[in-house]
C-alpha positions as CSV (number, residue, x, y, z in Angstrom):
1,M,99.3,236.1,86.4
2,T,97.1,233.0,87.0
3,E,97.0,231.4,90.3
4,I,97.3,227.6,90.7
5,H,95.3,226.0,93.5
6,R,96.6,222.7,94.6
7,V,94.1,220.0,95.6
8,P,95.6,217.4,98.0
9,L,95.3,213.8,96.9
10,L,94.2,211.4,99.4
11,P,96.4,208.3,99.7
12,I,95.0,205.1,98.2
13,A,94.7,202.3,100.6
14,K,97.1,199.5,100.2
15,G,95.9,196.9,97.6
16,S,93.0,199.1,96.4
17,L,94.6,199.8,93.0
18,T,95.2,196.1,92.4
19,K,91.5,195.4,93.3
20,I,90.3,198.0,90.9
21,W,92.4,196.7,88.0
22,L,91.4,193.1,88.8
23,G,87.7,194.2,88.7
24,V,88.2,195.9,85.4
25,L,90.0,192.9,84.0
26,V,87.3,190.5,85.2
27,A,84.6,192.7,83.7
28,L,86.4,192.7,80.3
29,L,86.9,189.0,80.3
30,V,83.2,188.3,81.2
31,A,82.1,190.7,78.5
32,A,84.4,189.1,75.9
33,G,83.3,185.6,77.0
34,L,79.6,186.5,76.6
35,V,80.3,187.9,73.1
36,W,82.2,184.7,72.2
37,V,79.5,182.4,73.5
38,T,76.7,184.3,71.8
39,R,78.6,184.5,68.5
40,S,80.0,181.0,68.4
41,H,76.6,179.4,68.6
42,D,74.9,181.6,66.1
43,V,74.1,180.2,62.6
44,R,74.3,183.1,60.2
45,V,72.3,183.3,57.0
46,E,73.4,186.1,54.5
47,T,71.0,186.7,51.6
48,L,72.8,187.0,48.3
49,V,69.7,186.9,46.1
50,P,66.3,187.0,47.9
51,G,63.8,184.3,47.3
52,N,60.1,184.5,47.8
53,G,57.3,182.7,49.5
54,P,57.3,180.6,52.6
55,S,60.4,179.0,54.1
56,P,60.9,175.2,54.5
57,K,60.3,173.5,57.9
58,I,62.8,171.2,59.6
59,E,60.6,168.2,58.6
60,D,60.7,169.1,54.9
61,V,62.8,167.9,52.0
62,V,64.7,170.5,50.0
63,Q,66.3,170.5,46.6
64,I,69.4,172.6,46.5
65,N,72.6,173.5,44.7
66,Y,75.5,174.1,47.1
67,V,79.2,174.7,47.6
68,A,80.7,173.8,51.0
69,K,83.9,175.4,52.3
70,L,86.0,175.8,55.4
71,T,86.3,179.4,56.6
72,D,89.7,179.7,54.9
73,G,88.0,179.1,51.5
74,T,89.0,175.5,51.1
75,E,86.2,173.7,49.2
76,F,85.3,170.3,50.6
77,D,82.1,169.4,48.8
78,R,79.6,170.6,46.2
79,G,76.3,169.3,44.7
80,Q,73.7,170.1,42.1
81,L,70.0,169.3,42.3
82,V,70.6,167.6,45.6
83,P,67.5,166.5,47.7
84,M,68.1,166.7,51.4
85,K,65.9,165.8,54.4
86,L,66.5,168.7,56.7
87,D,66.1,166.7,59.9
88,E,68.9,164.3,58.8
89,V,71.6,166.9,58.2
90,I,74.0,168.6,60.7
91,P,71.9,170.8,63.0
92,G,73.2,174.2,61.8
93,F,72.5,173.4,58.2
94,G,68.9,172.5,58.9
95,Q,68.4,175.6,61.0
96,G,69.9,177.8,58.4
97,I,67.8,176.4,55.5
98,T,64.6,177.0,57.4
99,R,65.5,180.8,57.3
100,M,65.7,180.8,53.4
101,Q,63.0,181.2,50.7
102,K,62.5,179.3,47.5
103,G,64.5,180.7,44.6
104,G,67.0,182.5,46.8
105,K,70.8,182.3,47.0
106,Y,72.3,182.4,50.4
107,R,75.6,182.1,52.3
108,L,75.2,180.0,55.4
109,T,77.9,180.1,58.1
110,I,77.7,177.3,60.7
111,P,79.7,177.3,63.9
112,A,81.6,174.1,64.7
113,E,79.2,173.4,67.6
114,K,76.3,173.1,65.2
115,A,78.4,171.2,62.5
116,Y,80.7,168.3,63.4
117,G,82.2,169.8,66.6
118,P,85.4,168.0,67.8
119,E,85.0,165.3,65.1
120,E,87.2,165.5,62.1
121,K,85.9,164.2,58.8
122,R,88.1,162.2,56.4
123,N,87.9,161.3,52.8
124,P,86.9,157.6,52.8
125,Q,89.1,156.8,49.8
126,T,92.3,158.6,50.8
127,G,92.0,158.9,54.6
128,K,93.0,162.6,54.3
129,V,91.3,165.0,56.7
130,V,88.7,167.0,54.8
131,I,87.1,168.9,57.7
132,P,89.4,169.4,60.7
133,A,88.0,169.1,64.2
134,N,86.2,172.2,65.5
135,S,85.8,173.8,62.1
136,D,83.2,176.4,61.3
137,L,81.7,175.8,57.8
138,V,80.4,178.0,55.0
139,F,77.8,176.9,52.5
140,D,76.7,178.9,49.4
141,V,73.2,177.5,48.8
142,D,70.6,177.9,46.1
143,L,67.2,176.8,47.5
144,L,65.5,175.5,44.3
145,D,62.5,173.9,45.9
146,F,61.1,172.1,48.9
147,K,58.2,169.8,49.7
148,T,56.7,168.2,52.8
149,R,57.2,164.5,53.3
150,E,53.5,164.0,52.7
151,E,53.7,165.7,49.3
152,I,56.6,163.5,48.3
153,M,54.7,160.3,49.5
154,R,51.7,161.3,47.5
155,Q,53.8,161.9,44.4
156,Q,55.5,158.5,44.9
157,Q,52.1,156.8,45.2
158,M,50.9,158.5,42.0
159,M,54.0,157.4,40.2
160,Q,53.5,153.8,41.3
161,Q,49.9,153.8,40.2
162,L,50.9,155.2,36.8
163,Q,53.6,152.5,36.4
164,Q,51.0,149.8,37.3
165,M,48.6,151.2,34.7
166,Q,51.4,151.1,32.1
167,G,52.2,147.5,32.7
168,G,54.2,147.5,35.9
169,A,57.7,148.1,34.4
170,G,57.3,151.8,33.9
171,G,57.2,151.3,30.1
172,P,54.3,151.4,27.7
173,P,51.7,148.6,28.0
174,P,52.4,145.4,26.0
175,G,51.9,145.9,22.3
176,A,51.7,149.7,22.5
177,G,54.0,151.2,19.9
178,A,55.2,147.8,18.7
179,P,55.4,147.1,15.0
180,P,52.7,144.8,13.6
181,P,53.7,141.1,13.5
182,P,55.1,139.9,10.2
183,Q,52.6,138.1,7.9
């Protein structure tokens, strides 16, 4: 036969149990709040197809293909061969692109705070809300190329010089390729 030893329990002081539960509840709320704050401000970049080489800087101009969606999958925009100045787009988009490499395909998730925040965006023709206030955004992005602004300015100067050499209008110099005058 086994013997049972009883251990006397000391009484809990009045209100102590409530204080313990309140402490646990506060600790859980603080931990959940820290996770929410950390997660909500984080721009996420998921690599679908890796690129190679360096990444663009926030001052650069990129050329991309993209599809833009709300988190429920509703598409609100798309573009092919689009040039973008990274320092002129929503902050989360520029931050995300600088973590990509040329030739890669990526999924970029931008929290509302780094997109349009409490602003809703409407279609200018219909007035219909396209991006509700406080919406997180998802972009599928192909980073095709990027250049510094200096490289673009040099290319533009070269194009202007070439046009001037060809007669100013961008076409061939006068008389070049024209049929001979009738006799």
